[in-house]
N, C-alpha and C positions, 0 to 999 in steps of 0.2 A: 503493499499499499504505499504509494507516494504521497508525500507531505506538500501542501502548497508554499510557495516562496517565503511568505511572512512566518509561516508557521516554522519552516525549516531555519529560518534566521535566529527564531526564539530557541529553537531545540540546540542551536549550536552557541548558546550562552547570553542569548538575550533575555535573562530571567526576569530584570526589571521591566522590559517590554511586556513580557507574558502576562505577569501579575497585573500590570497597568490596564492589559486588555480584558483582563477577566474583571476586573472592577467596572469599567466601560459597559462589558455585556451584561453583567448583573444590574446595572443602572439602565441600561436598554431594555433589557427583558420586562421591565415595568410596562412599556408600550404593549407588548403582546407576549405573556408567558404560556408556557406549555401546560400551565395547570399542576405542574410538579417542582419541586425545589430539586429534584434530582438531577446532576449533569447528565444530558444526554450521551449515550455511547457513541465514540465515534464510526463504529461498524460493528461487523459481526466479531471483531477481537474485542469488543468491548474496552477498549482503551478511553479513560476518562478525557472528556474534550469539553468545548464550551457549550452553554446553555444554548437550544435552538429556538427559532421564533417562525413563526407560519403566518400566512396571509393567502387569502383569495384574491385573484385579478382577473382582467380580461372582460371582453365584451361579446354578444350581450348577455347578461346574467342577472341572477338574483341575489340577495345577500348572503343566500346559504349555498350556493354552489360558485364554481369557478375553476380558473387554473391554480394550481398549488404552487406557491412560492415559498421557499425555505430560506432563512438568514443562516448562513453557517460560514465560520472563517470570515467575518467582516464583509461578506459578500451576499445579495440575494442571488438565487437562483431558482432552477425548476427541478421535476422529476419527470424522467423519461417513461413512457408507458408501456415499454416492454415487459410481458407479464405481469402486468397490472391486475389486481384481483380487488373483489369486493372487501376482502380483509383489509387490505392497504387503506382503502378508504374509509373504513371505520376508525382505523387507527389515526389517519389525519385529520378525520372531522372531530375526535376527540381533542386533539391538539388545538382545533381552532374553536372548540368551546360548545361544539353540537353532540347530542347523545349519541348519534349513530350516524351512517351513511344510508341512502337509498339507492346510489348508483354511483357510477365513475365514468368519465369521457376520456377518449384518446384521441390521437392526431391533431392537437391542439385546437379543439372544439372552441376554447376561449381566447383563440389568437395565440400567436407565438410570443413566448417570453424572451426576455434578453439575458446576456451574462452567462454564468456558468450552468450545465446541467449537474445538479450535485449526486443524483442517486440514480441507478439503473439497476433493472432487473431485481425491483424490490418485492419481496415474498413475505407477507405477515399472515399469520394464522387469524387474527383480528382480534385477539386479546391483549396484545402487547401494550405496555405504558407508553413506550415511544416508539417511532419509526425507527429509531436508530438500533433497537434491540430485534429488529427484523432481519432476514437475510437479504443482503445486496452486494453488490460488486465492490463496494469502499466508495468513499466519498470523493466525488468528482473523476471517478472512473467510469467512463460512459462513451457508446459507440453510437450515440443517437445524435439527430439534429432537434432544434427547437420546432420543428414539424410534428414532434412526436411528445410534445408537452403534455403530461397527464393533468385531468382535472377531476374534482369529486361534486357531488351532489349530496349534500348533507341532510339530514332529517330537520324540519325546523322545529327544533326543540331544543332549548339551551340546558345545558349541565347546569344544576342550580349553584347559585353564587359566582358563575363565570362572568368575568367583567370582559364584555365585549369591546375591543377597541378596533376590530376589523370592519367596521362598517363599511357597505359598499360605497364608492368613491361620494365623498362628503358633497353637501349641497353645493359647494363652491366648485367643484370640479366633474359633475356630471350632468349630461343631458340625456333624457331618457324619451320621453314624446316630443316629437317634431311635427307639425302638419303645414299645410298651405291653405290660406285665408283668402278665399276669392273677394274680391271687392267690386269688380264689375256686376252690374245687376243681373244681368242672363246667365252668367257664368255661377251665380249662387244655387240656382236652380238644377243645372247640368251635373252629371257624373260621368267620368270622372272628372274632379277638380285639375286642370292640369297647369293653371297660372295662377300665382296669387303672392302675397306676402308671408314670408317664411317666419313661424313664430314656434317659440319651445315652451314648453310645459314649466310653469315656475310657480311653486306653491300651490295656490288652487286657481290660479289663472294664467293666461298666456302672455308671453313677451316677444319683444322683437330683437332682431339681430341688425347691428349697424353695419352697412353695406361697404364701409372704406375696406379697401382692398379686396373687395368681393370680385371672384373671376369665375370664367366657366367651369373650372373644375370643381369649385365649392357647389354651382349649381347642378353638376353632374351628380355628385353625392346625394343631393335632396332629390332629385329626379328619380335616381335608383330607389331610394328608400320609399318613395311613393308609387313604386311600380313601373316606372317611364324608363324605356331604354336610352334615351338622350334628352339633352337640353336644347334650349333655342334662345336667340336672342329676345329681350323685353324691351318695350317701351317705357323708358324709366321716367319721360317727362310726364306721362299721364299720371303716374304713380307719385311723383312729386308733389302736383297739384293736390293729390288726394290726401297726402300724409302732412301736407302743410296745415291743414284744417284739423287733424286728430291729436288726440292727448295720446302721445306713445310712451311704452315703458321698456327701455332698452335692457337686455338681459347680458349678450354676447357681443365683442367686437373681436377685431383681428383674427377673423375665421381663415385659416389656409390649409386646405386639402388638396392632396396630390391629384384627386379624381378617381382613385381605385377604392377608396374606402367604402364599405357597405352601410357605414352608420356616421352621423355628425360627430357623434361623441368620439370616434377614432381619429379626427382631424385634430390640429392644433386650434386653440383659441383661447381667449381671456374672457373673465367675467368683468362686468361692470361691478364696483362695490359702492355702498352709499346711496346717493341721490342720482339713480338711474336715468331720471325723466329729463335732466340738463344733458344727458349725454349725447353722445353722436352728432356733435355740432355741425361737422363738416360732411356728414352724410345724410342718409334716409335709411328707411328699413330695407333689409334684403329683400328682394323680389326675383322669383324664379318663373320660367316658363318650360313646360315640359313637352316633348313630342310623344304622344300614346303609340303603342306597339298596334299591329292591324287589329287585334281582337277587340281592342278597347278604342279604337276611333270614332270619334262623336258623329253622329248623323249619317251613320252607314246601318242599313237594314243588317240584322245578325247573319244573314246566310250570306250576304255581300262581304263581311269581314270573313266568314269562314273560306270565301272563294279567292277573296286575297291573299289570305293566309297560304292557301295551297298552291299559289301560282309558281310553277318553277319546282323543281324537286328539290326540296330540301335536303341539307347532308346531316343535320342533326335534328333530335326528337326526342320527346319526354313519353316513357311508357309506365304503365302500373300506379301511377298516383291517383289517391282520390280526389284531390282539389286541382283547381286549375293551376298551371305554374308548378306543378312538382311532378318528380317522376323519377326514374332509373334514367340515366343519359344513354343514347344509343346512337353511333354515327355511321354513316354510309361510307363504305371504302371498298373499291373494285367491284361495284353493285350489290354489296352484301351488308345488311345492316349487322351492327356488333355492339358490343359495350366497352365500356373505359374501367380500366382497373384501378382501385381506390388508392394506390401507393401515391404519398404526397399531394393527394386531392384536397384541394382548401378552397376558402372563399374566394379567392381572386380568379382562380379557373371556374368556379361556379359561377360568378358572376358574369364572366364572359359569355359562358352557355346562356344565362337567363336572358341577358340583353340582345345576344344573338336571335334569341325566339319571340324577342317583342315584348319580354317582361322587363323588371327593374333589375337592381342587383339581388344577390343572393341573400336569403335569410339564413339558410344552412346548406352546408356541404356535406352531405351523408355519405357514409362508408359502410362497408360490410353488407351489402346488398339489402339494405333498409327499405328500399322500394321493391323487393322481390328479385329473384335472380333472372338474368336474362338468358338467351341461348346463342348458338352460333358462335362464331369468333368474337375474342376480345381484342378489338383493334389497337389500343393504346393504352400506355402505362407512362406512370411518372409525370403527368401532365403538368408542366409549370408556366402559366400565363402571368405576366406582368400586371394584368387586369385592363390593360388599354387597348387590348387586341379588338378588331373587330370580328374575327371569328376564332373558334376554338382552334382551327385548322391552323392558324398564324402562331400558336404558341408551340414551344419546344415540347417533344415528347420523347418517349422511347417506343421502339416496335417492341411488340411483345415476344416472348420465347414462351414455349409449351410451359417451362417450369415456373414461370414467373408469377401467374395469377390463376385464379379459378374465378368461376361466377359467384361464388361467395362473396367475392370482393367488388362486386359491380359498384360503381359510383352513382350517387344520385343528388338531387337537388331541391331545394324549397326555394322559388323565387319571391320577391316582394311583388305584388300585382295591386293595379289600382283599387280604391275602394269604389264598389258599384252599388253597395246597398242593398244588393239582391236579397240578403238574408233577411231584411226587414218586409219582404213580400210573401214571406212564408213561415208557418209554425205549426208545432204538434200539438194536439190534446189528447188527453185521457189516457195516455201511456203510463205505465209504471216506472219508466226511466226517462232520462232526456233523450235517449237514442229512439225511441218509439213513440207510435201515436198514430192519430187520423191526422191526415194533411189538410191544413187550412191554407188559403191562399188569399191575398189581399186583390181584389180588381177593383180599382177606382178608390173609393173611401170605405168600400164593403169588404168584410171577410165573410168566407163561404168555403164550402166543403168541394171536393173533386170526384167527379164520377169514376166508379172503378172499372167501368167497361173497357175491355183491352188495357189495364193496367198490368203493366209487365215490370220484371227487374229493370229493363232500361230506363224506364220512367221513375222507377223508384230510385236508381242511380243517380239521375239528375236532381232530385228532390233532397236526396241525403247531401249532395255535393252543394246545393244552395244553401243548405243549413249549416254547412261547415261540419258535418257528422261521419265524415268518411264514406264508406261503400255501403251500397244496400244488401242487406243480408236477406231480407223477405219483402217482397212486394204484397201486401195485404188487401184482398179485394172485399172482404167482408168484416167490417169492425164493430159488430154488436157487444163485442166483450169489453171494449173502451168506454168508460163513461162518455156519454153525449154532452158537450158543453152548450153553452147557451147559442152555439153557431149551429143552425140545421139546414140554410139553405145552401143549395149547390150553386157555385158559380163559375165552375169550369166543367167541360166533358170533351170526349173526343181527344184526349192528350196522346200523341204519339212521337216520342222522342228517337232521335239518332243515338243518343247516349253521351255525346260530347258537350252538351249545350250548358250553359252557365245556370240557367233559370227554367223553370217549367213554362214561361210565356214565350221562351225562344223556340219551344217545340211546336208541332202542330199541333192546334186544337180548334174546338168549333166556334171560338170567339163568343159573341153577345147570344148567337142563337144557339141554344144548349139542347143537347139530344143525349137522354140517358135512360136505359131499360128500368133501372130501379133508382128511384131518386131519395130515398130515405137514408139517414145517418148510417143504419146498419149497413148500406152497401156503399159507403163513402171509402175513397182511397186512404190506405195506410200504408206506413213503412216501418221496418226495424232496422237500423243502420249500425255500422260495425265499424271501428278504427281498421281492421284488417280483413283480407279476403283471400281465399285460394286462388291459384291460377294453373290450371291445367294445360299440359302441351303435350302432344304425341312425339314420341321419338321417330323421327322421319327416315332415318337411314335403315331402321330394323325393318320397316314396312317394304323397302327397296330388296333388302338382303333375303327377306323371307317370301316374297311373293311367288306362287307357281299355280298351275293349273289342275285340278282333279275333276274327273269324270266319275261321279259317285252313284252308285246305282240307286234307283228310288226306293227299293224296300228298306233302304238305311236311312230314309229320308222321311220317314212318318211324323216322328217328333218334331224334325223342323218345319214341316208344313204345317202342322198344329200350332206353332210359333209364329207363323207367318214370315218365315225366313227366306222363301223363294218366290221368284216372280210370279206374276199371276198365271202366266201360259202353264204352270205346273199343275193347275187344277185340272187341265184337259187331257193331260198324259195319262197312258194306259197304266194305271198302277197295278200291281208292283214292279212292271216290266220296263226296260228303258233306264236312263240316267238323266243326270242334270251336270251341266258344266259349271264348274264353281271355281271364282278365283280367289285364292287363300292366302293369307298373310297374317302375322303376328302385329299385334298393335301393344305397344308398351306406353302408357299414360302416366306421366309425372305431375306431380303437384309440386310447382315452384313458387307457391305464393307464401302468405303469412299467414294463413289459417288452413285448417283441415277442410277437405271438401266432403260434405254431407249431403246425402241424398235430401230433397226437399220434402218428401213425404214421411211422415212419422211411421214407426215399425206398427202400429195399428192398420195402416193402408197398404202395407207391403201384399202382394199377392204371390200365393204359393202356385207353382207351375210343377205339377204331378208328372209332366213328361220328362223335365229335366231336373226335378227334384231339388228345386232351389226357390228363392223368395226373389221376386223382382221388386227393387226397391226404386227405380225410374220408369216410367213409360218408355221414354226416348232417351238413350244416352249418347249413342253416337249415330251418325249417317253415313253411309258408305255409298258413294255413287260413281259411275262412270260417264263421264261426259264426252260430247264431241268438241274439237276445238273452238267451236261458236257457242258452247255453254248447253247444248241439248243433253238432257238426261236419257241415256239409252238402257241404264240398268241401275238398280240400286239394292243395297242390303239393309235390312232394318233391324238395327241392333237394340235391344232393351238392356238394361244394366241387369245382365244375370246377377251379379253380385258385386260390389264395390269393396276391394279389400286390399290391404298393403302385401304385395307379393314379395317385394323385395325393399331395401330401404339403404340409404347412405350409411357409410360406417358408423355414425354417432347417434342414430336415429334409431329408436324402438319401435316395433310394429305395434299398431293400435287396434286395426280393423283387421277383422276375418268373418267369412260368411257361416263359417259350420256351426252348427246348434243355434239356428236364428240369432247367431251374434251381431253385432253393431256393425254397420257398414259404413265405408268411407275410404278417404285416400288421405294419410297424413302428410303433413310438410315435409319435404324430402324422401317422399317414398313413390312407388309407382305400383299400380296395377297392371300386370300382363294377362293379355289374353291371346293364348298360343294360337297357332294357325290351325291346330288340329281339333279345336274346340268347335261343337256344334253352333252353327250361323255366323261363324267368324268368315264370313265369305261373301262374295258378290255373285250371285247367280247369273252369269253371262251366256246361258244357253241360247238366247235368241240374239246375241250381239254379233253383226257382222265383222269379218276382218277390217282391219285399218287402225288408226292412229287416235289415240284418246288420251283423257286426262282422268287419272284415277283422284278423288276427292273424298277426305275424311274429315268430318266435322264433329266436335266433341261438344256436348252440353249444347246443342243447334237452337233448342227453344229458349235458353237464357233461364233455365228453370231454377239455377243454382247460382248464386253471386260468384264472381270472379274479379280480380283488380284489373283484368284484361282480356276482353273478348275478341281482340283482333288476332290473336295468335292460335284461334281455338281449331282453324282450318289448316290441313295440310294437303297439298297438291303433288302428285307425280306426272311425268309424261308417260305412255305405256303404248306399244306397238303390239297388235294381236294379229297373228297371220292365220288363223283359224285353228291352228294346232297347238302354238306355243305362243307366251306373253313374255314381253321384255318390259320391266319396270324401272325408269331412271330418272334422275333429276328431283328426288324427292325433297321438298323442303316445305317448312311453315308459311303458311299464307302470305304474311307480310315481311319475310325475312329477306326480299330482294327489293332492288330499286324498281320504280314504276315501269323504267324501259326494259330492263331484264323480265318482269313480270310480264310484260305484253309481248315479248320475243317468246316468253315460254307458252302464253296462252295461243299465240297464232303460230306455232310451230309445225311445220310442213309435214314432219313425220321421217320415219326411219325409211331409208331404201334397201336397206340389208339388215342382217343380224346384228351388226356391229353397232353398239351403243358408244358413241364417243364422249 
């Protein structure tokens, strides 16, 4: 274990220096003690050392969370997140005066610290009196960068008698809430607010910022916070006239941002002390004007916004997020969509993604596949943007190698989006929790219910998103068991959503001319929302590897005919003579989401099938179709969910569902259900299909019966050539895995001229 310079000086005979420093440290520890008069050991060797001090730092955070900083050897430093555990967090939270930890954060979630990284590979059991009693590499011995600074989230309960001196930045040095106040009369009624006077929350009111030295970098930061990708010039003269007649209360001055900060509090600035009303003599309040992204551009119909957004194939997209502006980051490279590894993923890179997509700066840079795992290639690793780039593709990154990353490390973002007020036009009534209830919407000045005719998971998804409650777990069409509120009138019917809308009013609906079969509150639309959802995905290569043709004698197909697994012409066959030609293949369905996939129907309504001797838990679980290149269906397989179970799981995941003995059915996160090619009905009856070139399409959960975080990846397509005797299946892929051009080429495929599949 090496000693720091000043320490080695003391060890070589600076006894007076050592004693003097001990005195200083003891006096200094009044600022923040460890809660124990015992000197903290220097490391695992338990050599006596100086008293330690701790504090929380970083942004954005509450008073009981933040980056952990430790004062050791006269210097503040951080702790590396390698091998970090909840046990470490418990010990650190007690140092900070909290009773325990509720969690911890990695990858500099609260921003990067400066100075030394004092500890690395810390491993506490949780009961230690001091962090120095835990195993670690030794003080100052680390192979980390500040991008790996650890943070803790402590239980908001103080150790009795602990004197808190680690208050979140004191009033003099913290800015938490910021807003744009519109002053043009028309702008006050319109959302989003794109221009106005910048104000910061001060005590119980709002105060202004002096614009002396204010530049476009500062404006860019404010616009990013408000959910806008860019700033534009503003007419100061108009505002000068307006503000001369106002009584202003200035709070900040000398604001200086670089333009890459995600929040004003990360810029340098100064506070006015004392009489702030006489401040800013040479300036006026800071005014900012922002450019909204395509999705939020005022004056456009919602569909037009969608079209604008889709012009030209984007090279970046967000998948799997419940709310607008959040999701797993996916990028298009070599005509194939793939993910980004979370190594070195931070707010600067995340903000470049958010702005490129027409949102503001990033609220969070998420690691560890927090928005579910992607599929296909991982295209980029160690992305390191400066924050000023127009596109993620302009940032330095490393190409990925097989050993570097897995999809468990997929990077994701949560972006700032403009305040649109959509959540004020919807509410839930009668539910037992805030996540469920009868849907009530505001039309004009009147609240009312929504007709449940045609109310499906897609509409429920939009309602949950509008409420900010995550994904839809269930679309409820009868709500008699929820107490009726005083609202009984129906104000909306015929709601039909595509699934991406931000508000129910953006979906198709009947408008003022309501039409509903059952109008009572019993048949009003309801929802149950959830923060997480499953995400099913077919393993495309396995279909390609296992596809073959079998001519199966009719006498072996009585059971399948009973299950409706053959084409309609089978009814006219000369049973039990002759055969049916079947295209058979295995299908392996993975759950890559963040919640188990459970059948919608409860066990009481599962149907026992004597023929196959199992319970069906879903009427339709998968569609198997053979299509011509122009999309005409020429053969289909009808596959009910024979049973949903965990056939296999990833290494660290335990199986939870099995069908035997009327067991629970479902697919656990990290597991897959395998339907082997030799199982009854795991086929398409192609007896009547003529030789030619076709598309094989498999769609899971086709009627959106069960909630998923992403329905766009539920279809799988393959090219296939059938010559009347044999079949070649190739180019199998998930439906949205390719670029638009590559997908068009796939669908307009002219066909194989010989047996060689290139």
